[in-house]
N, C-alpha and C positions, 0 to 999 in steps of 0.2 A: 677834527682834534679829538684827541686822546680822550677816552669818558671812563668812567667810574660808575658804580651803584652809588645811588642814593640811599642810605641806610639800609632799610629791609623792603622800600618801595617798590622792588623792580623796575624803579626806572632806570637807566641807564643815562647819566648826564654829561655834559661836559667838564673837565676839570676845571675849566675858569668859567665863572659866571658875569654876568656882567649886570654891575650896578647901576641903577637908575636913579638914582637919589639926587644929581645935577644934571639930570636933562631938562629942568627948568632954565638954566642959562643959555640953551641954545636956540637959535632959529627953527622953523619947524623945517626947514630944508637942511640946515645943518644935521638936526636929531634925526633925518630922515636917511642922509648919509653916513652916518655914524651908525645908524642900527642895521643898514644895509650891511654895510661893510662887516660889521660883527658875526650876520647872520651866513655872508660868504666864507667865512676861515671856520665854521661851523661854533661859533660863540651864540646857541642860537636858547641859551637858558638865561632868564632875564631876572632879575629880583627890585621887588617894591615895596613899599609901607603906605598905607592910607595917609599918612602924614606929612611924605616927601611932599615938599611946595603945597602943602593944604589938598594934597590930592590931584593937581597938576599935574604930576610928572606922572601920572598914569595915565591921563587925559593927553597930555602930549606925545606919550608912546604910543598911543592906539591910532591917534591921527595920524602920526608921524608915519607907523607904517599901514595906512589907510584898511585898518584892520576887517576883516573878513573873515569866513571858516576857513577859507582854502587858507588864508595868512597863517589863522592858528592853529591848524594842524601843522604846521612847519617849527610853532615856538614851545617854549616850556616857558612858564610863568608863575611866578613865585610872589607873594604879597604877604606883607602881614601887617597886623594888629594889637591894640592893646592899648596905644598912649595917646590920652587927652591930655588937653591942656591941663597944667597943674595936677594931675593925676595918672594913675595905670590903671586899668580897666578890662576882667576878665567876665562880664555878666555876660550872662546869656545873649539878655538884648543886646548890648554892646558888639559882641561878636557878630554875633549875625546881621546886624544892620552894618558893621563894617564892611562886610563880605559883599553885602546887596551895591555898597558904594563903589567898592573896589571892580566887581563886575561891568557896573554900570560905565563906569569912567573907562575901563578895557576896553571896550565893547565885545565883551565873552561873555559864557554863557559859564564857565569854570574856571579855576584857578588848579593848576597842576600842584602846588603846594601853598599852603597856609601856616606860617609859624606866628604864635603869641611873641611878641616885641623884646618885653621887657617884664623880670616877674610882679606881679600883682599880689600884693602880701593881704589883700583883703580876695582874693582868690577861693572859691566855691569849686572847689574842684567838681563836684556833681554838677556843677550848671556848667562849665565846659565840656563836661562829656556828653550833656545833651545837646547844647551847642554842636560839636564835632556832630554827633551821631545825626542830625537834622540835616548839617550840611553835607555829608557823605552819604546818606541816604538819597537824597535831591540831584548828589551830581554836580552840585556848586564846590564843592573841592574833592582831590583826590585824597590828596596826603597832606599831614599834618606835621608840626614841627614847632620847636622855639628858638628863640633868643636870646642871649644873656643870661642862660639858665644854670642854675648849679644841681648837683647830683639829686640833691633832698629834694627838691622844687619838681625835677623831670619826674622823681619815684612818686612821689604824692600825684603827683598828675596821671601817670602811665596806671594807679593804682585804679583810675576809674575812669580812665578814657580808653577804650576799647581797640582805637585805631594805634600801631605803634608809629611813637615820635622817631621819626627818620632825621632830622635835622639839629642842629644845635648854633645859630650865627653867633661867634665870639669874636671880640676883638683879638686879633695877634699877628705880631709881624717880627721883624729881627730885634727892635728896641722895647717893643712890649709883649714877653714870652715870657710870662710868671709861669703859665700850665706848663711850660716845657721845663724850665727851670727848677721849680718847687722840688720834684721829686729825686733831682740831681745834690739838692741842698738839703734835703732832709735829715735831722737829729744831727743840726749844727744850731750852737746857742748865738744866732745873729740874723738881723734881719733876712737873710737870703734863705732862710729858711723857714719863713712864716706861709705857711700855707692860704693863698688870696684867690682859689679857685675850686677846694676841696677838691683836685683828684680828676677835675672834670674833663681832663685830656684820656686818662686809662679809662674813667666809666663810659665816655663816648664809645671807644674803640670795645671794650667789653660789651657794651649793649648795641652796638651796630647802627651806631647815630652818628652820623657824617659830620663833621667838625665844618663849617664855614668864615673862614676867614674873614673878617671886615677889616678894613683901612688896611690893608698890608701893607701900605707904607709910609703910616704914620705913625708918630711918637707921640707919646701922652693921651690926653683925651681931647683930637680935634688941634694938639697945638703947631702943626705943621709935617709937612715932609721931612724924613731924613734924609733922603739922598739930596746933597749938593748943600747940606746946612752944615754951616761952620761949625755945629755943636756936636758934629758929629765926625770930625775928621779922619782918625784911624779907620772907622767902621767904612766911609766913604774913600777912603787908600786903598781898602781890601776888597770893596767890591770892583775897583777900576781896575786892579789888577788882575782880579778871576774876571771880569768881562773880558778881558784882552786875551786872558788862556784862553776861555771858549770860545770866541770870536761872537760874542753876544753884546746888548746894549746892556748900562747898570742896570734899568729895570728890568730887565729879563733875570739877572744874575739873584737880584731880590726877591720875584716870584719862584726861581727854581729853589731858593732854600726851604720857602715853605712846600713847595713839591716833595722835594727830597726826605720829604719825613714820611715815616710807615703806615702813619694815620689815613694816609688817602683821603687829604682833605681838597674842599672846594673853595678857593680864593672866590670872594667878592672883590671885584675892581672897581673900583671909583670915577676913573676917569671918563672923558667925553672925547677925550682927545684918538682919531684911529689909529695913529702909527704907535701912540703908545699901548694902545690894546693889542697893537700887533705882537708889540714886544713882551707883553706878560703872556699871549698866547705861545709866541715862540718857545716859551721856558718849558712845556709840555714835552718839547723834545731834547730838553736837557736834563742829564743826570748829575749831580754834584759829588764829588768821591766825598767820602767821611771827613779825610782829611779838611778839604777845603769847606765841607758845611761846618765843623767845629771850627774852623779858622772864623768864619765871617759871625758866627756865637760867638767868639771871643772878644771881637773888634766891636764888637755891639756893646761891651762893657759887661758881660755876662762872664762867670768863673765857672772853673773846673775846680772843687774843693779835693 
């Protein structure tokens, strides 16, 4: 599979990351088959979080792969921490304990990447910096990043954190594309000009932070997928038209739309279906024309002022 740099980490990572949030819904055999199929196609970057399945997703992942040092060497593993029931927690104690828990469940000595999951408004950045220094010095975490963070929170963290923040995992899809649409609608007196993302797309590009789009097939906030959804008739018609034109599946076209953006993003899939994952990976071989990219953007209900 084609690879891209992950921020300034020095890591060369697959363009498609495999999200493991739904792996709890598989049997151990199904999980094993899915994970091996992913690796065989070059999709060896796996995204976790300590809250996925209450930690079970990390355990199932390690058990399905029968994790050993030899297996671990072939993988890139990312996990996230900071979400607790009814609160967010970036305290040093919680970050360190969360990583220890993930390492134990994943049966590994280190994470390639650790992301802070959602912004903690009670964050003391000095504490985060101390936690990151300890994790980095011990070799338990090699690289760090964030998820769902705006530019100012990232800058506040980076003022104290010595390690570069190499990734920002953000919700982005054809239907949830405010970070793309806002800059094209600036200086206009209606809701389309509202800045909901504080320019995060351009900020990440300027600071060499890789955006990892999550839920690339979802609309709203986990309201469902837009593919085949009667709420998105014009969009699905255009997707089907382009799928026929490029000789690929609807899934591939949707993923190709994200990959066409020059920000060099690393979308995180959510599927546990081998065929659908293969369709996502196929998108790395498809380059949409400028005309087709904008046609999909418009069909999704966005506008060009």
